[in-house]
C-alpha positions, 0 to 999 in steps of 0.5 A: 368333321364327318367321316366319309360314310357320313358325308356320303349319306348327306350328299345330294344332287344340285337343285335346278336353281343351283344348276342354273348358277353353275352355268355362270360358275367361274370355279370358286374364285369368282361368280356365283360360287366365288367369295363375293356372292353374298346376301346381306340384310340388317336390323336395328335392335332395341334393347340390351343384347346379351352377346353370349346368348346371341352366339348360342342362338347363331349356332342354333340356327346353323344346326337348324338349317342344313343349307348353312353348312352345305358344301357344293361340289362343281365337278361331275355335274355338281353335288352338295354335302351337308356337314356338321354345324359349326359356330358362325363368326360374330364380329363386334363393332363399337359405333359412336354416332350420336342419336339421329340420322347419323346413326341411320347412315352408319347402320347402312355403312355397316351393312356395306362393310359386311357385304364387301368382305370376302366370304369363300363358299368353302368356309362353313358355316355360310352365315356370319353376323356383325353386331354394331353397338351405338349404346346399351339399348341401340344396336345394329345386327347384320346377317351375311350369308353366301347367296348360293346357300340363302336367298333374300327370303331365307335371310328373313327366315334366319332372323326370325329363327335367330330371334326366337332362339335368342329369346330362349337362350337369354331365358336359360332354355333350349330353343323349342322351334317346330321341325323345319323342312330342309333344302335337300328335301326340296331338291328331292321333291323337285326331282319327283315333280319334274315329270308330273302334270303341273310341271308339264302344263307350265312348260307348255305355257312357256313354250307357247308364251315365249315363242319367238321371244328374246330376253332383253339385253343392254349393249356394253362397252368392255373396259380395259384395266377395270377389274370385273365387279358389281357396283350399286347406284341407289335412288329414292322417289318423291312421296307423291310419286309413290302414292300415284303408283299405288292409286293407279295399281288399285284402280287397275287391279294391279300391284305397284310392281306391275305399274312400275314394270309397265312404266319400265317397258315404255321407258325401254320402248322409247329408248329402243323402239322395241314393242315386244319386250321380255324382261326377266324378274325374280320370283321366290320359287317356294311352295307353301311347305318350304316357306320356312326352309333356308336355301337358294330357291329364287327363280328367274321369270321372263315377263313378255309384254307386247306394247304394239297397239297400246295407245295409253299407259293404262292399256300397257298396265293391263297387258303387263298385269296379264303377263305377270299373272300368267308368268307367276301362275306358271313359275318354273326354274329357268332350266325348265323354261329354257328347255321349251324356249331354247332361243330365249337367251340368243340375244345375250353375248359378249356385247349385250348382257341381260337387264332384269327388273325386280320388286324386293318385298321379302316376307317376315320383314320385321318392323318394330317387332318385339321377340323376347326382350329385343325389338327388331326393325328391318333396315330396308331403306338403302340410299348409299351408293356402292362402288363394289357390292355383292357380285351378280353375273354380267348385266344390270338389275333394277330393284324397287323396294315398295313402301307406303311412302316412297319407292327406294330403288337401286341399279346394280351394274357390272362396272367393267361394262357400264359407265356410272354416268350412263347409269345415272342418266338411265335412272333419271330417265326412268323416274321421269317416265314414271312420273309422266305416265302415272300422272296421266295414265289415259294420255297417248303414249 
C-alpha cells in the first residue's frame, strides 16, 4: 500500500468522460461505479498455455497501465488515485465439450459467466482473467475490466500487451514494450486543450447543429417488483443482407454503419412519424498519441438526421453520411456538447429514456494472429441472449458488429422498463426495414 504522500502525488481530477458518468452515479452499489459495470471480451487461444507465465504477464499489464490500478473518489467533485500494482485474479476452468460448435457456444457462455460476476470498483486491480481449457491446445481466454477504467478499445490494447508480455515470460525474459502514455496524461491534456481553438470550433459546430434538437427517447412502463438490471437480446442477419448493406455503402461513399443508421432513422420515423431524429452513438474519443492508453475514453456523440423531404432511402443515406462526417470531425466529450446545447436532454425523464445506436468495431481485433507460441482469435460473434449482463444507465442500446459475411447485433435494455416481447418485436421490425430499404434504395419511402 502506498503512503499518504505517494497517493496524493498520484491523485488527479476526473476526465470529462468520467465526470459524465458521475451524473448517473449511484454510489458504489450500482450504476457506472457499481459492481456490475464491466467490459468483457474473449479469445480462442490455440497452443499450450503456460499458466504461471500468464499470471506474470497479467501482472505486467497492470503495472504498465495505471488505469487498471486507479481508485475513483466520488466526493468533493470527484478525483482518482493511482495505487501500486497487484496480481490480477486468474480463474482456471476445465471445459469438456467435444470439438465443434459446442465449444463455440461454451466459450460464449464462459464470457457470460465472467460478465455476471460482481466486480466492485474498489477491488484492485480492475482487471480479471478466466482461462477455460478444452484440451492442451484449445483454450478460451476471457478478460474482464471495470468499465469505468477501460472501454472496449482498451480491452483490445490489454490483450495485445498481454500477448507480448506472455511471449517474453515464456522465453524467460522481462517484457520490453515501448513506453505508454497514461490516462492521467490524457486528463491533463484534456484540461489544457479545453480553452483552445480546436475545442472552441467544435463547440460552435454543436451549438449550431443541435439548435432545437432533442435526444431520441423510448417510452417506458416501470415494472414493480423487478430488480433494475440490463438484459441482452441478440440476433444475426442473413448473409445476403450484410452483402447488400456493404454494396450500398460503397455505392454511396458511406460506411456500413451509416447505412444501418439511416435505416434505423427510417424505422423510427415509421414508428413515431418524427422526421428530426437525434440518435446518440459512441465514438472512441482518442487522439493518435492515446491509442495505446487504457482508460475510459469513449464519447457519446449525438447524430442529428432530418428526414423531411427525403423521397428515397438513398437520400436518407446521403443525409446520414453528412451528419456522421460532421459529428465525428467535431467529436467532443458530451459535457462540452451539453454546454452548447443544454436542452438536448430535455426529452429524457422518468417515463422516457435514451435510445442509442452503435457499430462495434474495435481495433486490434486479433483473428488468428500468432504472438510467440500462441494464436489468438477474438470471439466477436455473440448470439446467446442474457437475462442479466453488464449494467448500462436506464435505456436501450442497439449494437451492430459488422463482418464480411453477416451483421451480428444485440439490443441491451433495462429489463425493469421494457418487456422482452416488445424488444423482440422491435428487432424483427428493424431487420425487416433494413431488408426492404437496401433491396430497393431508390424506391419511395
